[in-house]
C-alpha positions, 0 to 999 in steps of 0.5 A: 124898639118896643112899642112903649119905647117908640111911643115915648120917643114919638111924643117926647115923654119921660122914659119912665112914663106908663102908657095905659091904653090907646083908642082909635078916635077922631079930632073934630075941626074942619076936617075931621082927623082920624087917629089914636088917642094914648093914655099915659100916666101924666099925658094924653097924647093923640097922633094922626097921619093922613096923606103924609100930614102928620098931627101929634098932640101932647097935653099934660094931664095936671093942665087939663 
């Protein structure tokens, strides 16, 4: 499985989704959650796995 296929499966994106780039970042809340943000054709996705606590967020660009 390619990295692109893995990301599409992880975030539940459409199979034809183009993933442009990813960056290291942090989701700031009471405790910062460090992970990666992925910029795709129609979505912005965030993933973090901290001590077994997984965070998986998907935002449609049209909703932002």
